[in-house]
N, C-alpha and C positions, 0 to 999 in steps of 0.2 A: 504494500500500500504506500501511497505518497501523501504527504501532508497537503491538506486543502482540497483533496479529491475524494468525494464520498464513495464508499464501497458498499454495494448492495449484496448482502449475503443471506444465507438461510441455514437453519439448523433443523435436523430431522430426528428428534428423540424417539427411541424405541423402548416400549414397555417400562417406562420410568428410568431408563438408564441415562447417564450423563451424556449430553451431546455437546460437541465443541468444534470450533474452527480456529485456526491459527493464522496470523498475518505477520509479515515482517516489515519493520519500519526502521530507517536509518536516521539517527540524529546527528546533524552536522555540528562542527565545532563552534559555529557562530550562533547557535540556537540558545535562547535564554530560558524558555519554558515550553512545555508540551501539554496540551489538553487532548483527551481522548473521550469521545462521546458515542453512545449507542442510542439511536432513536427508532421510532416506527415499529417497535417490537410489541406484540400483543401480551407478553408476559415479561416479568423482570429477568434480566440477564446479568451475568457476572463478567467483569473485565479483569483479566489477569495479565500483568506485564512482567516479562522476564528479561534479564540481560541476555546478550548474545551467547553467554556461556550456559544459560539455563537457570540461573539463580532467580528466585522470585523477588521482584522489585516492589510491586504494589498490587493491591486487590481492591476492586470497587464494585459494590452491589447496586445496580441501577434501581432496584425496587426499594431498598431501604434508604439509600443515600440520594438517589436522583442525580441530576446534573451530570458533571463530567469528572473524570479522573484527571487531576492536574499534577504535574511534576515540575518542580523548580530546580535550578542549578544549586541553590543554597538551601533547598528544603530538606525535609526528612521523610522519605528517602530522597536523595539528590538525583537529579536527572543526569545520566551519563552521556558521553559522546559515543557514537557507534551504533551497531545494530540492536534493536529491541524486538522481542517476540510478543505480540499482542494476541491473547487468546480470548475469544468470546464463547461463553458456555451457558448451558441451561441444565439445571438439576431439579427435578420435581421435589417439592417440600412436603413433609408429613401434614402440614397445616393446610395445604392446598385442597380445596373442596372440589373444584371443577377438574375434569380430566384435561391435561395439557393438550394443546393442538399438536397434530402430527407434523405440521410444518410451521416453523417460526421464522418469518422473515425479519430482517433488521437492516439498518443503515449505520455503518461504522465510519467515523470521520475523525481525523487527527489534525490539529492545528498547532503549528510551531510559531513561536515569537522569536524573531531574529534580532540580534544586536544591530543597531543602526547608529551611525555617527550623526549627531544633531548639529554640530557646529565646530569649525576650527577657530580657536580663540587666538587673540593677540595678547601680548603681555599687558597685564593691567586691565584688560577688557572685562566688563561685567556681563557674563552670559546668563541668559534666562533658560531655565530648564523646567520640565514638567514630567511627573511620574503618573502613568496611567495604568490601571489594572489590566486592560486588554493589550498593553504593550509590555507586560512583565514587570512593571514598576522599576524600570531602568532607563537611564538616559546617559549617553556617551558624548564626550567632548575630546578634542585633540588640540595640541599645540606643538609647533615646530621649535626645537631647542637648538640654538647655535652652539658651536664649539666654544665660544667665549663665556657661556653661562656657567656659573659656579653652583647655582641652586635652581630648583624648580619647586614651586609651592602651589598647591591647590587648596582653596578655601570655599566652603559652601555655607550658606546661611539663608534665613528667611523661610524655612520649611516648617510645616506644622508637625511633621513626623520625625522619627529617628532615622538619620541618614548614615550610610556607610560608603566609603570610597575604595575602589579597586583600580589600581594603576597598571597599565601595560606599556611595554616599550616596543615600538615598531609594528606590532600586530594586535589588533583589537579582536578579542575572543568573547564569545557568549558564556563560556564556562568560567565564571568568576573565581572559581577555586584555583585556577592556574595563573592568577594575577602575579605580576612581579613584586608588587608592594600593595599593602592594604592598610586602611585605618577603619577599624570596626569598634564601635562603642555605643552606649545608649544616648549619646549626644545628638542633638538636632543640628548644631553648628559643628561641622567636622572639618579637619585640616589634615594635610599630609605634606611632608617636606622630603624631597629627594636631593641629595647633595648637601652642601653646607656642612653643619655639624650633626647631621642626622644619622650618619653611619651607612647611608644608602648611596650607592654609586650613581652619578649622573653621567650620561653619554649623549653626544649630539645626535639628533634625529627626531622623529615624531613620537610623542608620548600621548597616551590616551588615559583619560580618567572616566570611570563608570560610576555614576551616582545611583544608589538604590536604597529602597526602604524594604528591609527583609521581613518586617512584621506586618505592616498594613498592606493588604492585598485587594481592598474593596473600594478605596476612596482616592480620588485624584489629589495630588499635592504638587506644589510648585516651589521653586528655590532659585537662588542665584549662585553662580560659581565664578570665581576669579582665579586666573592662573598668572603667576608672576615668576620672575627670575630673581627673587629676593628671599632670604631666609626669614625675614620679619613679616608678620601679618599685615594685610592692607590697612592703610590708615583709616579708611572709612569704617572698619570694624572695631576700632579701638575707643570710640566715644562712649560716654556714659549719659543716659537720659536723666532728667530731673524726676526723681521719684515723688509721688504724692505724700504729703505729710499732714498729720493732725486732722484727718477727715472724720475721725470719730465713728462711733456706732459699729454696725456690721461692716461698713465699707472700710473702716480703719483696720479691722481684723483681717479682712481680705488683703489689704495693702501690705500688712506685715507678715502674711503667710507666704512662704516661698517653697520651691522644690529643691531637694538635694539630689543631684544625679550621682549614682553610684555605679561601680562596675557591674553589679547584678541587676540594675534597673534604677529605681528612684524611690525616695521617701519625701517627707515634708519637714519643715522647720518653721520657727516663728521668731521674728526680731523682737528683742526685749529692750533694746536701747537704740537711740539715734546714731550712736557711734559704730554700729555694725555688729553687735553681739547677737547671737542666735542660740536658741535652745532646740534640741532634737533628741530623739532616742539614741542611745549608744549603738544599738544594733543596726541603725541606719548607716553609720559611718564606720562600722567595724572593719571593712575592707581597707579603708584609708589608714586607720590606726595601725593596721598590720603592715603598712608600707607597700601596698600592692599597686596603687594607681595614682600617685601624686596627690595634689590637693583637691578636696571636694569641690564640685561645681555647684553654684547657687543660681537658680533660674527664678526670675521675677515676673509676675503677671503685669503686663502693661495694658492688655486688652482682655477682659474676662472671656471673650468669645474665642480666643486662640490660645494654644499652649504657651506656657511661660517662656520668656527669652533668657537664654543662658548668658549671664552678664559678669559673674564674679567667681572667684575662688576663695575658699575660706581655710583657715587653719583650725585644728582641734586644740582648744585651750585647756579644757578639762574634760575628763570622761570618767564615768562610774558604771561599769558593767553590771554591778549588783542592783543598783537603782534603775539601770537602763536609761541613763541620762548622759548628755554630752553638751558642752558649751563650746560654740564655735565663734570665730571672729572673721569678718571679711578682711582678706589679706591683699587682694589685687583684683584686676579685671580678669576676664576669662583667659586672655592670652598672656597674662603675667604683667600687664601694664599697671602702673601705679594709680590708685584711686585719688582723685583731686583732693587737695587739702580742704577741710570743712565740708566735705560731701556728707549728707545726712540720709538716714534710712528711716522708713516708717516703723513704728513700734507700738506695742500695746502694753498697758500696765499689768503687773503681776499681782494677783489677789490670793488671799488665804482660802483654802477649801473648808475652813472650820465652820463657816456659816451655812454650808450646804446641807440639805436634808432630802429625804426620800420624795421623789416626784418633782423636784426642781428641774426646770428646763435648762438644757445645755445645747449649745451650737458647736459644730465641728467644722473646721475649714482645713483643706488639704488637697492632695493630688492622688486620689485613689487610682491604682494601676489600670482599672477598667472604667475610668471616668471620662473617656474620650472615644470617638469613633475610629480614630486612627491609632498610630503607635505611641502617641504621647497624650497625656491627659490635660484637660483644662481644670482650673481651680473649681472646687465643688464644696457646697455647703450641705450639711445634713443636720438633723435635729433629733433629740431624744431626751430622756429624763435621767436623773440620778436613780439608777435601779438598785443600787446597793453600795456597801462599803466593805473593805477588807483591810484590817490592820496587819501590816507586815513589820518585820524588825526595823526597817528603815523609814517607816512612815505609813501614810494612808493611800490605799489604792481605791479609786472610784470604779463603779460598774455602771454601764449604760446599755440601753436597748437600741441606741442609734445605729444607723447603717454606716458602718466603717469597714474598711478592708485593707489589703496590702497597698502600700503607697500612702495611706493616711498616717502611718506611724511618724511621730515627731511633729505633727501639725498642731493646731490650736484647739483646745477645748475651753470655751468661754461661758461665763454665767450670763444672767439676764442683763447685766450692766456692761457686757462685752469686755470683761476682764479675764485674763488668763488664769484658769484654775487647774490646768493639767495638760498632758500630752497623751493622745491615744496611742497605745503601745501594741495591743494584740487583741484578737478576737478568739474567744473560747467557744467552740461549736462548729457548725458546718458552714463553711464559706463566710459570708458577711451576715448570716442570719443568727449568729450566736450572740453571747453577751460580750460587749467590748470592755476591755480593761484600760484604765486611764492612770498613768503615773501622775499623781497630784502635785501641785506646786509646793505642798508641804514637804515633799521629798527632796527639793532642790537645796543643796547646801547654801546657807546664807552667804558664805564667802563668795560663791559664784555670782550671786546677784549684786553684791557690793562691787566685785571686780568689773562687772558689766555696766555698772551704773544704772541698773534697771529701775524703772519707775514703779513704786509700790502703790497699790490701791489703798485708799483710806479704809 
């Protein structure tokens, strides 16, 4: 069979025996993804894909799953290059009431998405890219590097999702696993440096960069890409926006709640001083304290309708794994650039949990992992009540029935006066439907609050 050309086939089961037909398809090196569909069959059929050596790669039941079987280069399982064996089969099920037909016609079709070059960039040029599900969520650009260049840098920004970069020298290939260099992380603003002090060798010739979102497969996203022969990031990416201050109420809580991007994904945090101190759960930044990924990245919501913008890096000032608390401080911009003197951050006052009682209303702000349609979440508010208390050796833990989940950890739990009373830490139960546990502000060491210059509620 050939991609894009429907194949009309037929199965003829005999006395309940399994009936099947096998087809051969070759995946070229410049293919990004493959979808296989079976239509016009009177009964559910099974699609089974094997590698050329006969190993089972994927199975798809058109009756239970519907749609198409889709294989991506970076998926699990990953789409290989070379021959594939596609088997279409029917097996009568014990639950089938009606006698299966003696002839089962079907239409089999395979669609390949091929890697395509969107644009050849000039040094310093801002290119516009778009990621589309029906194009495999990939976009490719090229730049011609002269022999005089000491470095080649690609920077992408402006996307709603998590982007990754795959760089090829001289030959653009759809199999991103064979890239010469890559930059893969949970960041939406991604960069990669070839040459300079990167440890990667730069050669004269044509270089390609492929931008992709490995997580979001259903929604269109756009981004900007800049290629330069400079080790330093483009100047236009180094600025700092004026952050909203002293807006009060729920809006002030939203302003002060930020996202912490980690090697494993993301969590939340909350500013408690205008000088850039934040509180979060220790488990959110555990990877950083282990020295695995540099400084934590802090993303700030500038528009509540889009995911937060990665603007800063923070250092871990204090941490307490037993209490599951950490105190951070903004250290620099995302690219290591210094924060302007006198730059201020939105913050909320810290209150004591002592006055809380059963049934009191609590609001929660943060970035739940499943709080967005794409691969990154927008800021989210949920509400609940104080559902219980639990005294532990280091203080008071609050319980709530609010909808919180992974990614909410380290965000803000506020009382009816919009004062910080705790940080949501975990959910006990099934998914987000169990009881949420909140590390109360009573567990924060007073020395931390004094060090941060946090505002105390009356």
